[in-house]
N, C-alpha and C positions, 0 to 999 in steps of 0.2 A: 347502455349500448350493447347490442348483441352481435354486431358485425365482427367476425373472427379476424378480419384483416385490420381492424382498429387496434393499434398497439396498446391501447389502454386495457383491452381485454386479453388476458394472458392465461389461457387454459393450459398451463404448462407443466405443473408438477403432479405426478401421479400419486405420491404417497406423502403429502406434507405432514400428516399426523404421526408418521413413523420415523424411526431412526435407521440409518444404514450401517449395519454392523456385521462383520464377518461375511460379507458378500451377499447379504439379504436384508430385506426390510423387516424390521422387528418392531413390535409394539413397545412403547416406553413403559417404564415401571409405574408411572402415575398418570393421572388425568391432567396434570399441569400443562398449560399451554402458553405460548408466547404470541401475543397479538402484534402484528406489524401494521402500523397506521400510515396511510398514504399522506405524505406531507403537503400535498397540494389540496386535497379535499378534506383532510382530517377525518377520513372514514376508514373503516377496517379494510385492509387490502388482503391480508394473508394471516392464517393462524397455523402455527406449527407446534410440534411437540417440544416441551421443555425438559431436557434431560435432567435427571436427578442423579445423586451419587452412584446409585447402582448401575445406571445406564452408562455413565462415564467409565466406571470400572469394567463393564462388559466390553466397551469399545477398546479400552486399553488392553484387555486380555486378548481380544481378537487380533490386534496388531502385534502383540508380543508373540502369540502363537504362530502367526504368519511369518514373522521374522525368524524365530528360533527353529520352527519345525516345517515351515512351508517351503515351497519351491522358489519363491521370489528372489531371495538373496543369492541363490545358486544358479539362477538363469544367467546366460551370457548377457553382456551389455546390449548386444545386437538383438537378442530376444526381447529384452525389456523395451528397447527402442521401438520395436514393432507395436507394442501396446501404446506407447506415447503417440505414435503417428496415428493410430486408430482413434485415440482420444481427440487429437486435433481434428481429424476428419469428421468425427461425430459432433464435436462442438460446433463446427461450421454449419451443421444442419440445424443448430439450436440458437443461432445468433439473434434471431428475432425475439425469441423468448428471453434471452439474456438481456437484450437492450430494454425490453419492456419491463422486466423485473427491476433493473437498475433505476429506471426513471420513476417507477411506482414506489420504490423503497426509499431512495435517496434524493429524488427531485432533480436529478441531472437532466439537462435539456436533451430530448430524445434524439434529435439528429446528431448531437455530439456522442451520445451513448452508442448509437448505431455505428458511427465511425470508429470509436475507440475499441469496442469489443471485437471488431473485425481483425485486430492485430493479435488478439490473445492466443489463437491456435498456433501462431508462430513460435511462441515460447516453448510449447511442447515439441515442436519440430526442431527447434534449435538444440534442445538438450538431447533429443533423439540422435541428432547428428554427432553429438559428442561421444557416442558409443564408439565411433571410429577414430575420432580426432584427439580425445583426451588420454593422457598417459596414466591409465589406471594401474599399470604395472610396468616397471622399467628396471633394467639391470643397473647395479651400482657396484663400483669396485670397493671391496672392504679395505679399510686402512689399518685395522687392528687385528688381523688374523682371519683365516677362512679363505676359501678359494673362490667363492661366488657370492655376490650380494644381490638382493632384490628389494626394491622399494615398491610396495603394493599399497594401493589406496582402496580401502574397503568401506562398506556402508557403516554409518555411525550407529544404526539400529532403529529403534522406534522413535518417530518424530511426532511431537505435538505441534501442529500448525494452527496458529491463532490469527485470524484475519479480522480487520475492522469493517465498518459499514460503508466507507466512502467509495471504494473501488474494489469490491471483493473479488470479482472474477479475475482481474489482472493480478492482484496481490497473491491470490492463492496459486495462480499459475507459476509464479516465480518461487513458490515453496514446493508445490507438488511435483513439478517437472524435474528439478534437480534431485529431489529426494528419491523419486521413483527410478530415474536412470541410475542413481548410485546403488540402488538395491535396498533402500529403506522401506519400511512400512509406516503408515501415517494415520494419526487421528486428527481429522480436520474439525476445528471448532469454529462455528460461525458466530458473528455478532448477533445479539438478539434483535437489533434494528434491521438487519439485512441477512436473513438466513436463506433467501431464495437461490442465490447462485451456488451455495454449497450443496443444496439438495439437487440442483441441476447437475452438478459434477458427479454426485452419487449416481444419478440416473445414467450418466455417460459411462461411469466405471462399470455399471451393470451391463450396459449395452455392448461394451467391448470385451466382456468376460474377464475383467481383471480378477486375478485369483482371490479367493476369499480372504478377507482381513488385511489386504494390502492397502486399501483406502476405507476408512471408517468415518462417517460423518455424523456429528452430533450438534444439536442446537441447544445452547445453554447460556445462562447468565453468569455473573462474575463468581459467585460462590462455588458453583460446580466446576467452572473453568479452572479455578485454582487447584482443584484436585488433579487436573492434567499436568500442571506444573510441578506438583510435589510428589507425584507417584514415582517410586524408584524404578518401575518398569519402563518408564519413558526416558530415553537416552538424551534427547535433544528437544529444545523448544525453539521454534521459529515464530517470532511475534512481530506484528506491525500494529502500532497504536500510539497512545500517548506516552510521553516521557515519564509521567507519574506511574502509569501501569508498568512501564518497562523497568523502572527502578525496583518495583515490587517483585517482578519476575526474576530479575537478576539476583536479588537477595535470596529468593527461594531456591533458585538453581544453585547458587553458591553454597548453600547449606549441604548439598549433596554432590557438588562438583559436576552437575549436569552441564552439558553443552548448551549454548544458546546463541542465537543471533537476534538482534533487536533493530528494527527500523522504526524510529521514533519521531518526535516532533521537530518543528523548525520555526525559526523566525528569520526568514531568509532575506538578505539584503540585495537590492538593486542599486548598484553604484553608478550614478549618472555623471559622467565626466563632462567637461565644459565644451567639448567640440560636437556633441551629438544634438540632433534635432529634437526639440522638446515635444512638439506635437506628435511626431511619430513614436517617440518613447511613451508618451501618455496613451496612445492608442494600443500599443503593444501590451503595456502593463494592465490596462483596463480589460482588454480581451482575455488575457490569461487569468485574471482574478475572477472573471465571471464563470469560468469552468467550475462546475460542481459547487457554485455559489461560494467559492473561496474555501471550501472544505477540503483542502489539499495540503498535506504536511509540508510540501516544498514550495508553497506559494511565495512569491516575492512581495512580502508585506511591509518590509522596511525600505523605503525609497530614500536614498541618501544623495543629496545634491548640494552643490556650492550655494552658499547663502545668497549670492547675488542673482542666482537663477531660480531660487526657491519659489518665489511668488508666481513666476511665469509657469513653472511646472505644475504647481498646485492648481492654477487656473485651467490649464489644459486637462489635467486629471479630472477635475470637478466637471468640466464640460463633457468629457467622455462618459463619466459615470452617470451624470444626470440624463444622458440620452439612452442609457441601457434599457431595453424593454424587458421588464420583469413580469413573469406570469406563468401560466400553464406550460409545463415542459413539453407537452405534446403539440402545442401550437407552433407552427413553423416560423412564426415571427418572433417568438420568445428568444431572448438572449441569456437570461438567467432565471433559474427556477427557485424553489424554496430551500430552506435548510431542512435537515433530515428529521428534526423533531421539535416539539415545543420546548423541551429542555435546552436544546442547542440554540434555538432562536432567542430564548430568554438569556442564555449565557452571553451570546454576542451582544445583545442590547445592554446587558450589564457592563460589558467592557466599553461600550459607547458612552454610557453615563460616567464611567470612571475616567475616560479620556477628557470629558468636559470638566470634571472636577479637578483634574491635574493641570488644567490650563491650556491644553491643546486647542487649536482652532478648528471647529467643525466646518469644513469647506463644502461638503456635499453629503447627502443622505442622512443616516443616523436614526431612521425610524422604519415604520411599516409603510409600504407603498399605499398611497391613499385610494387607489382604484381596486384594491383587493380586500375583500371582507372575510376571507377564510384562507387557510393555509399558513404555513410557518415561514413567511417571507420577511426579508430585511432588505432595505434599500442599499445599493452599493454606496459605500461610505469612504470619505477621505478626511483625514485629520492632517492639518498643517501645523508648522512650528512645534513639532514633537521633540521632546527631550529624550535622548536615547536611554536615559536612566528611568524613564517613566514606565508604569505598568503596561500601558498599551504598546510600548516599544520592546518590552522584555518578555512578555508572556504570549504564548500562542493563542490567538483568538479563534481561529478555525471558522472564519466567516469572511464575507466580502468587505473587509476593512483594511484600508491602506494607511500607513503612517508615514508622513514625509518629514525627514529629519535634515535640517540645514547644518552645513559644516563650512569651515573656512577654506578648505582646499582638498587636494587629492590625498595628501598624507593623512589628514584627519578623517577623510572618508574611509580609507582603508582601516584605520584604527577603530573607527565606529562600526564598520561592518564586522570586524572580528570581536568586538566587545559584546559578546553574547554567550550564554551557556550552550547555544545551539550551533550547528555547523552542517546543515543538511544540503542547502542549495544556495546559489548566488548567481548574479549576472552582472556583467560589466557592459555599460552602454557607452560606446565610443566608435567613431568612424575609422579609427586606426587599429587594424587587427594586431599589429605587433604590440601596441600599447595595451590592448585588451589582454593578450597573453601575459605580458609583464605583470599587470595588476592581478590577473587570475591566479598566478603562481603565489601571490602574497595573501590570498584569501584562504582562511581556514574553513574549507567547505568541501563536502564530498563531491559535489558537482558545481561547475561554474560555466554559465552560458555566456554568449556574446550577443547583445542586442535583442535577446529573446528570453522567454522562460523555457529552459531546456531540462529534460531528463532523458536518460537513455539506458533502459534495462538491458539492451543488447550489449552494452559495454560494461555496465555495472552501476548500481545505485545503493547509496547508503551515506551515513553521516560521520562527521567528526564530533568530538566532545559528547554532549548529552543528546545528540541526535541519533545515537545508536552504536552498535558494534557489528562488524561484519558487513558483507555486501550481498545484494540480491541482483541476479541477472549476470550474464556473461560467464566466462570461465570462473571468475572469482566467486560467483554465486553457487557453484557446485561444491567448492572446497568445504564449506561448513557441514556438508552431509557425508563427509568422508573422514575416516581415521587412517593415518599413515602407519604402516607396519614395515619394519626393517627385518628382513630374513637373511641370515648369513649361513651358508652351507660350506661343508668341507670339501665338496667336489661340485663340478658343474652338472646340473640336472640334464636329463635327456631332452626335455622340452624347453630348453633355455632360450629358444628363438622367440 
């Protein structure tokens, strides 16, 4: 197709073969390239530069110089906020590109992509607004001597921001925006499966004349990415991805006492209480699980229900999932697209086979849709009679697979929900809001919704236990990009106001 209005045709990136370092597009040090395959067609969609060690070193040097010698950390917060608002405005002019990239890289249904990316500019505006509302400096009364105390919150330094492939534009926004308003400089590392959004943000940084070295964008695979984590010139790592990768990053940062925040995996419970309508609950869970083909860290994939209602809920879930229209994400009738890659598809199907071997009952799905002969598609899948100690109930599958776990009652439901190494998200399904709050307070989870799949980066997002450390979004999402400094003076300074 050649119609430029067709969202499949995305003539969007000006310099995909280059890296954005020090405020300019630079040629990589080698001819190595990363190929991005469209998961719907299995054809080449995009080819970008693959950064090698020298390229990563150059990007880190640019960020370090921009922080140590450049104007960025010394600008006022209001001045930095002006750049963030300009980034938001410019991003709004590129939302069609952004949604097209997302669907072509990750297979997300395009109408959902268009809707979701529309909210991303608000993240930059939110943190721009904190230039006026956040206490970056406040007086404090010394208790151990001195006439005047001051608590100041200063930028942590150079940030290595590592984003995954499933929702890059949103996830990088909640790293870049707080880092930039704080006064940090950034090396942004994109996932090899989804580099397009990072290169798009580099073009936006160039368009708003962000000072050189404040944002540097590299596309690299794991080996070179690890250099960003271990380089002593990088003060903090902000990572979203798997718990396995997060453990590795935490260990490497621990060796040099680098700062880090980790937004990791989940195996999130939906606690279905006895008073709620099962058909409505099934519709809600099925709709949420279809987004991004279940490739969402906070998906409600462990459905916990009283044993006497188990079969009825399974029947309702199976009916909902069996009716999901799986196919081309650019078809307006499609409700779920493909998985991101052949490897991910094979991984999910491997878990399906493991579930069968463990004795769970396959109630719906479990294979490739029969009407699709290409693309990395998996049918929406429901397992019934799942033991919470089984592999499919313990490990993050990252695909459209629900596990329904029967329990004897509410107390066992809460214990089962908390019996996980993860604690990212949860939801309580009940018609009694007070009861929902009571149960929510007992769940060890970073977010708990009521009768829906809920996340809210405007308030804050992150996990308990092995689902991560720190928070993204809201005022709490700014704190990891700041260091607190206590200043105690022997007299009151003239500009103490």
